[in-house]
C-alpha positions as CSV (number, residue, x, y, z in Angstrom):
1,M,5.9,-4.7,-30.4
2,M,3.5,-5.6,-27.7
3,L,2.5,-3.4,-24.8
4,W,1.8,-5.4,-21.6
5,H,0.9,-4.6,-18.0
6,I,0.1,-6.4,-14.8
7,G,-3.3,-5.9,-13.1
8,N,-5.9,-3.4,-14.2
9,T,-6.1,0.4,-13.8
10,T,-9.2,0.3,-11.6
11,V,-7.3,-1.4,-8.8
12,R,-4.0,0.4,-8.7
13,T,-3.1,-0.7,-5.2
14,P,-2.5,-4.4,-5.0
15,Y,-3.0,-4.7,-1.3
16,R,-6.6,-3.6,-1.6
17,L,-7.3,-6.9,-3.3
18,R,-6.8,-8.5,0.1
19,D,-9.5,-6.3,1.6
20,A,-11.9,-7.2,-1.3
21,L,-11.3,-10.9,-0.7
22,R,-12.0,-10.6,3.0
23,V,-15.3,-8.9,2.2
24,L,-16.1,-11.5,-0.5
25,Q,-15.4,-14.6,1.6
26,G,-18.0,-13.6,4.1
27,S,-20.7,-12.8,1.6
28,P,-23.1,-14.9,-0.6
29,L,-21.3,-13.4,-3.7
30,N,-18.4,-15.9,-3.3
31,G,-18.8,-17.9,-6.5
32,N,-21.8,-15.9,-7.5
33,I,-20.8,-12.7,-9.4
34,S,-21.9,-13.5,-12.9
35,G,-24.1,-11.0,-14.8
36,R,-24.7,-7.3,-14.5
37,A,-27.0,-7.5,-11.4
38,Q,-24.4,-9.4,-9.4
39,E,-21.6,-7.2,-10.6
40,N,-23.6,-4.2,-9.4
41,T,-24.2,-5.9,-6.0
42,F,-20.5,-6.6,-5.7
43,A,-19.7,-2.9,-6.3
44,Y,-22.2,-1.9,-3.7
45,L,-20.7,-4.3,-1.2
46,L,-17.2,-3.0,-1.8
47,H,-18.4,0.6,-1.4
48,D,-20.4,-0.2,1.7
49,E,-17.3,-1.9,3.3
50,G,-15.1,1.1,2.4
51,I,-13.0,-0.8,-0.1
52,L,-13.9,1.7,-2.9
53,N,-15.5,5.1,-2.9
54,A,-18.2,5.2,-5.6
55,P,-20.5,8.2,-5.5
56,R,-22.8,6.4,-8.0
57,V,-23.6,3.9,-5.2
58,T,-24.7,6.6,-2.8
59,E,-26.8,8.0,-5.6
60,G,-28.4,4.6,-6.2
61,K,-27.1,4.4,-9.8
62,D,-25.6,1.4,-11.7
63,A,-22.0,0.6,-10.7
64,S,-21.8,-2.8,-12.4
65,D,-18.7,-1.8,-14.4
66,L,-16.8,-1.2,-11.1
67,G,-17.8,-4.6,-9.8
68,R,-16.8,-6.2,-13.1
69,K,-13.3,-4.5,-13.0
70,W,-12.6,-5.5,-9.4
71,R,-13.7,-9.1,-10.3
72,A,-11.3,-9.1,-13.3
73,A,-8.4,-7.9,-11.1
74,L,-9.0,-10.7,-8.7
75,S,-9.4,-13.3,-11.5
76,Q,-6.4,-12.2,-13.5
77,L,-4.0,-12.9,-10.7
78,G,-5.7,-16.2,-9.7
79,F,-7.3,-15.1,-6.4
80,I,-10.7,-16.1,-7.7
81,T,-11.7,-18.4,-10.6
82,P,-12.7,-17.0,-14.0
83,Q,-15.8,-17.8,-16.0
84,L,-14.9,-19.9,-19.1
85,T,-18.4,-20.8,-20.4
86,R,-20.8,-18.1,-21.7
87,G,-24.4,-17.9,-20.6
88,I,-24.4,-19.9,-17.4
89,H,-26.4,-18.6,-14.5
90,S,-24.6,-16.9,-11.6
91,G,-23.7,-19.3,-8.8
92,T,-23.9,-22.5,-11.0
93,T,-21.1,-24.8,-12.2
94,D,-19.2,-23.9,-15.3
95,P,-18.6,-27.2,-17.1
96,V,-15.3,-26.0,-18.8
97,L,-14.0,-24.5,-15.5
98,A,-15.0,-27.6,-13.5
99,A,-12.6,-29.7,-15.6
100,S,-9.8,-27.6,-14.3
101,T,-10.9,-27.4,-10.7
102,E,-11.5,-31.2,-10.1
103,D,-8.1,-31.7,-8.5
104,I,-8.5,-28.8,-6.1
105,E,-10.6,-29.7,-3.1
106,Q,-11.6,-26.1,-2.1
107,L,-13.1,-25.3,-5.5
108,S,-16.5,-26.4,-6.8
109,G,-16.3,-25.3,-10.4
110,R,-18.3,-22.2,-10.0
111,P,-16.9,-19.0,-11.6
112,Y,-15.6,-16.2,-9.3
113,E,-15.0,-18.5,-6.3
114,I,-12.1,-17.7,-4.0
115,T,-9.1,-19.9,-4.7
116,P,-6.6,-21.4,-2.2
117,N,-4.1,-18.6,-2.9
118,G,-7.0,-16.1,-2.6
119,Y,-7.8,-17.5,0.9
120,R,-4.1,-17.4,1.8
121,L,-4.0,-13.7,0.9
122,A,-7.3,-12.9,2.7
123,H,-6.0,-14.6,5.9
124,S,-2.5,-13.0,5.8
125,E,-2.0,-10.4,8.5
126,I,1.6,-9.3,8.2
127,I,2.9,-7.5,5.2
128,T,5.6,-10.1,4.4
129,A,3.0,-12.9,4.3
130,Q,0.8,-10.8,1.9
131,Q,3.8,-10.2,-0.3
132,E,4.5,-13.9,-0.5
133,C,0.9,-14.4,-1.8
134,F,1.5,-11.9,-4.5
135,L,4.9,-13.5,-5.3
136,R,3.2,-16.9,-5.6
137,S,0.6,-15.3,-8.0
138,L,3.1,-13.4,-10.2
139,A,5.6,-16.4,-10.3
140,S,2.8,-18.4,-12.0
141,Y,1.2,-15.6,-13.9
142,R,1.6,-15.6,-17.7
143,I,0.6,-13.5,-20.6
144,P,-1.0,-14.3,-22.9
145,S,-3.1,-16.8,-20.9
146,P,-6.5,-18.5,-21.0
147,I,-7.8,-15.6,-19.0
148,E,-6.0,-12.7,-20.8
149,K,-6.4,-13.5,-24.4
150,Q,-6.0,-9.9,-25.7
151,Y,-2.2,-10.5,-26.0
152,T,-0.5,-12.3,-28.9
153,G,2.7,-14.2,-29.1
154,D,4.4,-16.7,-26.9
155,S,3.3,-16.9,-23.3
156,F,5.8,-15.6,-20.8
157,S,6.2,-14.5,-17.1
158,P,6.4,-10.7,-16.7
159,L,8.0,-11.2,-13.3
160,R,10.8,-13.4,-14.5
161,F,11.3,-11.3,-17.7
162,T,11.8,-8.2,-15.5
163,L,14.2,-10.1,-13.3
164,R,16.2,-11.3,-16.3
165,V,16.5,-7.9,-17.8
166,M,17.9,-6.6,-14.5
167,Q,20.2,-9.6,-14.4
168,G,21.4,-8.8,-17.9
169,L,22.2,-5.2,-16.9
170,A,24.2,-6.5,-13.9
171,E,26.1,-9.1,-16.0
172,G,27.0,-6.3,-18.5
173,G,28.5,-4.2,-15.7
174,H,25.6,-1.7,-15.7
175,V,23.5,-0.4,-12.8
176,A,21.0,-3.1,-12.2
177,T,18.0,-0.8,-11.6
178,L,15.2,0.1,-14.0
179,S,14.2,3.7,-14.2
180,F,10.5,4.5,-14.7
181,Q,11.2,5.6,-18.3
182,E,13.3,2.5,-19.1
183,F,10.5,0.2,-18.0
184,A,7.8,2.2,-19.8
185,L,9.7,2.5,-23.0
186,F,11.6,-0.8,-23.3
187,V,10.6,-3.5,-20.8
188,Q,6.8,-3.4,-21.0
189,T,7.0,-3.1,-24.8
190,S,9.2,-6.3,-25.1
191,T,9.0,-10.0,-24.4
192,P,11.5,-12.8,-24.1
193,A,10.9,-13.5,-27.8
194,N,12.6,-10.1,-28.5
195,G,15.7,-11.3,-26.7
196,I,16.8,-10.3,-23.2
197,N,20.1,-9.0,-24.6
198,N,18.2,-6.9,-27.1
199,T,16.1,-5.2,-24.4
200,V,19.2,-4.6,-22.3
201,R,21.0,-3.1,-25.2
202,K,18.1,-0.6,-25.8
203,I,18.2,0.4,-22.2
204,V,22.0,0.9,-22.2
205,N,21.8,3.0,-25.4
206,F,19.0,5.0,-23.9
207,R,21.1,5.8,-20.8
208,Q,24.1,6.8,-22.9
209,G,22.0,9.1,-25.0
210,R,20.4,10.6,-22.0
211,D,23.8,11.4,-20.4
212,E,24.8,13.1,-23.6
213,A,21.5,15.1,-23.6
214,R,22.1,16.7,-20.2
215,G,20.3,20.0,-20.1
216,N,17.8,18.8,-22.7
217,V,16.7,15.5,-21.1
218,R,12.9,16.2,-21.3
219,A,13.1,16.7,-25.1
220,Y,15.2,13.5,-25.4
221,D,12.7,11.5,-23.4
222,R,9.7,13.0,-25.2
223,R,11.1,11.9,-28.6
224,F,11.3,8.3,-27.4
225,Y,7.9,8.4,-25.9
226,E,6.3,9.8,-29.1
227,D,8.1,7.3,-31.4
228,I,7.2,4.2,-29.3
229,A,3.6,5.4,-28.7
230,A,3.2,5.9,-32.4
231,E,4.6,2.4,-33.2
232,I,2.1,0.7,-30.8
233,D,-0.7,3.1,-31.7
234,R,-1.2,4.3,-28.1
235,Q,-1.1,7.7,-26.3
236,T,2.2,8.5,-24.6
237,S,0.4,8.8,-21.3
238,T,-0.6,5.1,-21.6
239,L,3.0,4.1,-21.4
240,D,3.4,5.9,-18.0
241,D,0.0,4.7,-16.8
242,Y,0.8,1.0,-17.4
243,A,4.4,1.3,-16.1
244,D,3.1,2.8,-12.8
245,L,0.6,0.0,-12.5
246,S,3.1,-2.8,-13.2
247,F,5.6,-1.3,-10.8
248,R,3.0,-1.4,-8.0
249,Y,2.3,-5.1,-8.5
250,L,6.0,-6.0,-8.9
251,K,6.8,-4.3,-5.7
252,A,3.9,-6.1,-4.0
253,T,5.9,-9.3,-4.3
254,G,8.6,-7.9,-1.9
255,L,11.3,-8.6,-4.5
256,F,11.6,-5.0,-5.6
257,R,12.0,-1.7,-3.8
258,T,11.7,1.9,-5.1
259,A,14.9,3.5,-6.4
260,G,14.2,7.1,-7.3
261,R,11.2,6.8,-9.7
262,G,12.3,3.3,-10.7
263,I,12.8,-0.1,-9.1
264,A,15.7,-2.1,-7.8
265,L,16.0,-5.5,-6.2
266,S,15.2,-5.5,-2.5
267,Q,18.3,-6.6,-0.7
268,P,16.6,-8.8,1.8
269,R,15.0,-10.8,-1.0
270,A,18.0,-10.8,-3.4
271,Q,18.8,-14.5,-2.6
272,L,15.2,-15.5,-3.2
273,A,15.2,-13.6,-6.5
274,A,18.4,-15.5,-7.5
275,L,16.8,-18.8,-6.7
276,L,13.8,-17.9,-8.8
277,L,16.0,-17.1,-11.8
278,D,17.7,-20.5,-11.4
279,E,14.4,-22.2,-12.0
280,E,13.5,-23.2,-15.6
281,E,10.5,-21.3,-17.0
282,T,8.2,-23.9,-18.5
283,T,5.2,-23.5,-20.9
284,L,2.0,-24.8,-19.3
285,D,-1.2,-26.1,-20.8
286,N,-4.5,-24.6,-19.5
287,K,-5.2,-27.0,-16.7
288,P,-1.7,-27.0,-15.2
289,Y,-1.6,-23.2,-15.6
290,F,-4.8,-22.8,-13.7
291,Y,-3.7,-25.2,-11.0
292,A,-0.5,-23.2,-10.4
293,L,-2.3,-19.8,-10.6
294,W,-5.0,-20.8,-8.2
295,Q,-2.8,-22.7,-5.7
296,G,0.0,-20.2,-6.0
297,A,3.3,-21.1,-7.5
298,E,5.7,-23.3,-5.6
299,L,8.6,-21.1,-4.4
300,P,12.2,-22.1,-3.8
301,T,11.5,-21.5,-0.1
302,D,9.0,-24.4,-0.2
303,N,12.1,-26.6,-0.4
304,A,14.0,-27.1,2.9
305,E,17.4,-26.7,1.4
306,S,16.6,-23.5,-0.5
307,S,14.7,-22.1,2.4
308,N,17.7,-22.7,4.6
309,T,19.9,-20.8,2.0
310,V,17.5,-17.8,2.2
311,V,17.5,-17.9,6.0
312,Q,21.3,-18.1,6.2
313,D,21.4,-15.0,3.9
314,L,19.0,-13.1,6.2
315,V,21.0,-14.0,9.3
316,E,24.2,-12.7,7.7
317,Q,22.4,-9.4,6.8
318,L,21.3,-9.0,10.4
319,Q,24.7,-9.8,11.8
320,D,26.3,-7.3,9.4
321,R,24.0,-4.7,10.9
322,G,25.0,-5.5,14.5
323,V,22.1,-7.8,15.4
324,Q,23.1,-10.9,17.3
325,V,21.1,-13.8,15.8
326,E,22.0,-17.4,15.4
327,A,21.4,-19.4,12.2
328,P,19.1,-22.4,12.6
329,A,20.4,-26.0,12.5
330,A,20.8,-27.6,9.0
331,D,18.1,-30.1,9.9
332,T,15.5,-27.6,11.0
333,P,12.0,-28.7,9.7
334,L,10.6,-26.6,6.9
335,P,7.6,-25.2,8.9
336,D,10.0,-23.9,11.5
337,L,12.3,-22.4,8.8
338,E,9.3,-20.6,7.3
339,Q,8.4,-19.1,10.7
340,F,12.0,-18.1,11.4
341,R,12.3,-16.6,7.9
342,H,9.3,-14.3,8.5
343,E,10.7,-13.3,11.9
344,L,14.1,-12.4,10.3
345,D,12.2,-10.4,7.5
346,A,10.4,-8.5,10.2
347,M,13.6,-7.7,12.1
348,L,15.2,-6.3,9.0
349,L,12.1,-4.3,8.2
350,Q,12.1,-2.8,11.7
351,L,15.8,-1.9,11.4
352,D,15.0,-0.1,8.1
353,E,11.9,1.6,9.6
354,Q,13.9,3.0,12.5
355,E,16.4,4.4,10.1
356,Y,13.5,5.9,8.1
357,A,12.1,7.4,11.3
358,D,15.4,9.0,12.1
359,R,15.5,10.7,8.7
360,Q,12.1,12.4,9.0
361,A,13.4,15.5,10.8
362,D,15.4,16.2,7.6
363,E,12.3,15.6,5.3
364,L,9.9,18.2,6.8
365,D,9.5,19.9,3.4
366,E,8.4,16.7,1.8
367,I,6.0,16.0,4.7
368,M,4.5,19.4,4.3
369,A,4.0,18.8,0.6
370,W,2.0,15.7,1.3
371,L,-0.1,17.6,3.9
372,E,-0.8,20.2,1.2
373,A,-1.8,17.5,-1.4
374,I,-4.2,15.6,0.9
375,P,-7.1,18.1,1.2
376,T,-7.7,18.1,-2.6
377,R,-6.5,14.5,-3.0
378,G,-4.2,15.8,-5.7
379,S,-0.6,16.8,-5.8
380,A,1.9,19.3,-4.5
381,T,5.4,20.5,-5.5
382,L,8.5,19.9,-3.4
383,P,11.1,22.6,-3.0
384,D,13.4,20.7,-5.4
385,G,10.7,20.8,-8.1
386,N,9.5,17.2,-7.9
387,R,5.9,16.5,-7.3
388,V,4.1,14.3,-4.8
389,T,0.8,12.8,-5.8
390,I,-1.9,11.1,-3.8
391,P,-2.9,7.9,-5.6
392,R,-6.5,7.8,-6.6
393,G,-8.8,6.6,-3.8
394,E,-6.0,6.5,-1.2
395,G,-6.5,9.9,0.5
396,P,-7.4,8.5,3.9
397,V,-4.4,6.1,4.2
398,Y,-2.0,8.8,3.0
399,L,-3.4,11.2,5.6
400,E,-2.6,8.7,8.4
401,W,0.8,8.1,6.9
402,A,1.7,11.9,6.6
403,I,0.6,12.6,10.1
404,W,2.7,9.6,11.4
405,R,5.7,11.0,9.5
406,A,5.1,14.5,11.0
407,F,5.3,13.0,14.6
408,L,8.4,11.0,13.7
409,A,10.0,14.3,12.5
410,M,9.6,15.6,16.1
411,D,12.3,13.0,16.9
412,S,11.2,12.5,20.6
413,L,9.2,9.3,20.6
414,C,9.5,6.8,23.4
415,N,7.7,4.1,21.5
416,P,9.2,2.6,18.3
417,P,7.7,3.9,15.0
418,W,6.0,0.6,14.2
419,E,4.2,0.7,17.5
420,A,3.1,4.3,17.0
421,R,1.1,3.4,13.8
422,R,-1.7,0.9,13.4
423,F,-1.7,0.9,9.6
424,Q,0.7,-1.2,7.6
425,I,3.6,0.0,5.4
426,D,5.5,-1.8,2.7
427,Q,9.3,-2.1,2.1
428,D,9.4,1.5,0.8
429,F,7.6,2.7,3.9
430,L,4.5,3.7,1.9
431,P,1.1,3.0,3.4
432,V,-0.7,-0.2,2.5
433,N,-4.1,0.3,4.2
434,C,-5.8,2.3,6.8
435,A,-5.6,1.5,10.5
436,P,-8.1,-1.3,11.4
437,G,-11.1,-0.6,13.6
438,G,-11.1,-1.3,17.3
439,G,-8.4,1.2,18.2
440,P,-7.0,4.6,17.4
441,D,-5.1,5.4,14.1
442,M,-1.9,6.2,15.9
443,V,-0.5,6.5,19.4
444,F,2.6,8.6,20.2
445,E,4.3,8.2,23.5
446,F,6.5,11.1,24.7
447,E,8.5,11.5,27.9
448,D,5.8,13.3,29.7
449,A,2.6,12.5,27.7
450,I,0.7,10.2,25.4
451,I,-1.1,11.6,22.4
452,V,-3.8,9.4,20.8
453,V,-4.3,10.6,17.2
454,E,-7.3,10.1,15.0
455,V,-7.6,11.5,11.5
456,T,-10.4,11.6,8.9
457,L,-11.3,13.1,5.5
458,T,-15.0,12.8,6.4
459,T,-16.8,16.2,6.5
460,S,-20.2,17.6,7.5
461,S,-22.4,16.1,10.1
462,R,-21.4,12.6,9.0
463,Q,-18.1,13.4,10.7
464,E,-19.6,13.4,14.2
465,A,-21.7,10.3,13.5
466,A,-18.6,8.4,12.2
467,E,-16.0,9.7,14.6
468,G,-17.6,11.1,17.8
469,E,-18.0,7.9,19.8
470,P,-15.0,5.9,18.6
471,V,-12.5,8.7,19.1
472,R,-13.7,9.3,22.7
473,R,-13.7,5.5,23.4
474,H,-10.1,5.1,22.1
475,V,-8.8,8.0,24.1
476,A,-10.6,6.6,27.2
477,Q,-8.9,3.3,26.8
478,Y,-5.5,4.9,27.2
479,T,-6.6,7.4,29.8
480,E,-7.9,4.6,32.0
481,T,-4.6,2.6,32.0
482,S,-1.8,5.1,31.5
483,T,0.3,6.6,34.2
484,K,1.2,9.6,31.9
485,P,-1.3,12.3,30.9
486,V,-3.2,11.3,27.8
487,Y,-4.5,13.7,25.1
488,G,-6.6,13.0,22.1
489,L,-5.8,14.9,18.9
490,F,-8.5,14.7,16.2
491,I,-7.3,16.0,12.8
492,A,-9.6,16.6,9.8
493,V,-9.6,18.9,6.7
494,Q,-12.5,20.7,8.3
495,I,-14.0,20.3,11.7
496,D,-17.8,20.1,11.8
497,S,-19.3,22.1,14.8
498,N,-21.2,19.0,15.8
499,T,-17.9,17.1,16.1
500,A,-16.4,19.9,18.1
501,H,-19.4,20.0,20.4
502,T,-19.0,16.2,21.1
503,F,-15.4,16.6,22.0
504,R,-16.0,19.6,24.3
505,S,-17.3,17.2,26.9
506,G,-14.5,15.9,29.0
507,D,-16.5,13.0,30.5
508,W,-16.5,9.3,29.7
509,Y,-18.3,6.6,31.7
510,L,-16.5,3.3,32.2
511,S,-18.3,-0.1,32.3
512,D,-18.6,0.2,36.1
513,D,-20.2,3.7,35.8
514,S,-17.2,5.5,37.1
515,K,-16.4,8.7,35.3
516,I,-13.0,9.8,33.8
517,S,-12.1,13.1,32.2
518,L,-10.9,13.2,28.5
519,D,-8.8,15.9,26.9
520,I,-9.5,15.9,23.2
521,V,-8.7,18.7,20.8
522,P,-10.0,18.9,17.2
523,L,-7.6,20.5,14.8
524,T,-8.0,21.3,11.1
525,L,-5.3,19.8,8.9
526,G,-4.3,23.3,7.9
527,D,-3.7,24.4,11.5
528,F,-1.7,21.2,12.2
529,G,0.4,21.9,9.1
530,N,1.0,25.5,10.3
531,F,2.1,24.3,13.7
532,L,4.4,21.7,12.1
533,A,5.9,24.2,9.7
534,S,6.7,26.5,12.5
535,G,8.9,23.9,14.2
536,S,11.5,23.4,11.5
537,E,14.1,25.1,13.7
538,R,12.8,23.8,17.0
539,L,11.7,20.2,16.4
540,A,12.9,19.0,19.8
541,D,10.6,21.5,21.5
542,M,7.5,20.5,19.4
543,P,6.1,17.8,21.7
544,G,6.2,20.1,24.7
545,L,4.7,22.9,22.6
546,L,2.0,20.6,21.3
547,R,1.1,19.6,24.8
548,Q,0.9,23.2,26.0
549,L,-1.2,24.0,22.9
550,M,-3.7,21.3,23.8
551,I,-3.9,22.3,27.4
552,E,-4.7,25.8,26.4
553,C,-7.3,24.7,23.9
554,R,-8.9,22.5,26.5
555,A,-9.1,25.5,28.8
556,R,-11.4,27.1,26.2
557,A,-13.7,24.0,25.9
558,N,-16.4,25.7,27.9
559,Q,-17.2,27.8,24.9
560,D,-19.9,27.0,22.3
561,A,-18.5,24.8,19.5
562,P,-18.2,27.4,16.8
563,Q,-16.4,29.8,19.2
564,W,-14.2,27.0,20.5
565,K,-13.1,26.2,17.0
566,Q,-12.1,29.9,16.4
567,S,-10.2,30.0,19.7
568,I,-8.3,26.8,18.8
569,R,-7.3,28.4,15.5
570,A,-6.2,31.6,17.2
571,I,-4.1,29.6,19.7
572,V,-2.4,27.6,16.9
573,Q,-1.6,30.7,14.9
574,R,-0.1,32.4,18.0
575,V,2.0,29.4,18.9
576,S,3.0,28.9,15.2
577,G,3.9,32.6,14.8
578,H,2.0,33.1,11.6
579,G,-1.5,32.8,10.1
580,G,-2.8,31.2,6.9
581,A,-3.4,27.6,6.0
582,V,-1.4,24.8,4.5
């Protein structure tokens, strides 16, 4: 029995690899990360650019292990080249590697150089294009491989193996989803050599036994975890840890979506998954394997006929949902088909997102649980007993996401949900990355006002230095051009008095030296949560109440910053009808 996983536990969020590649491509470290000193420099670069948060870096300590782990994550999936020869100097040609890169024009034979698929990912802006890069990577990815030699046995594709297990469940008349426990216990501990049918049989038997153990399911699961962990000589927690990691990378391909705690095929990509399964899985020697991994695997959609099949399926899905869209002509060139396919994908995602937005008014308890978990970057319990957990290192993006959901729950937006946010989400509506610079985090347009929202986990005087000018500038951009009243809402776990002092000023000078007035109110996350919780029975009134709250808070902006903060809290508590914090 072999325990396998995709990726490494340091980089649990696949989409962060894109951010690392974008930083790497503009630095002298591209093709130059060999040795402890360069690994440490890479970690410092990632920290300085906000890709990772490493207190050791701010303390001036060694962080080479972090640079090494991020480098490994990029190399394993073919986004940068590996080092195949020991002892070479950083930035010089690896003779063994060079023999495999000679047919790829963009590569020089230096270890840790960004590959063609790595550049493709770095330059991908929309989420579907990023997912296609991960799909090309995992469609070619094999274990064991010349890079990952810690595994034994015949080489296989984890992606195709997972798809074939789900196909086997469907063909047997069973629900073709994989629960978290099923993947942890039976999929990631098996390979094609064990037999697809054998793995399917274990899952079906597990389901039947679980049904019979109703009322004692936890003990039933625990027995399986303990037995399998003992057989592979690992901790039971390792099974869950690896399953969570592989789920994240599998979902990053766009082929899968979340189903409870498990995964299912994403309906918009079902046709593409079927075409992938039709392809014969071949064993590759080292050089052809590297070529496929670095270039990114050829996909069925690279062929005009197969691409047209996928496009026709997407057109039918949209038509079934009431969207009038015409299928392209049979002789449409492949580049045009690719562009049209991405447009259709985006249309389906927007339909799904609007339905998701419409559900948020009924999910206020879950939103409140996320707001409770964020200050400690930990977890919180839902009313139904389930727990929500902030993934490690992702507190800032989950803060943006939770606040976005809170405004969606008010169910009064004039702008569509995808225009209200500037961060990206995946097919499960989970956040992929923080909003980029150059604009506010979120903008919510209501019937009688626009609220520009900025959020941060930054505290102390660093908060004012990082947020003071950008927040005011972003609010000014909308104030200058909008015909509706514009308000700035700044939300943080704690509001530093220097930040409040900066926002007290209602003046901003434009490039022509004309002056406009800004209305910005700083709120603690706890106060915002209290306000939101008070609206469970009056969500339709919340936008108006929020506007009145902000007007009243601005009326007290002539106070000194510490006193103004106290006044804001008192106003929020009065409007909310209760005290306390989230």
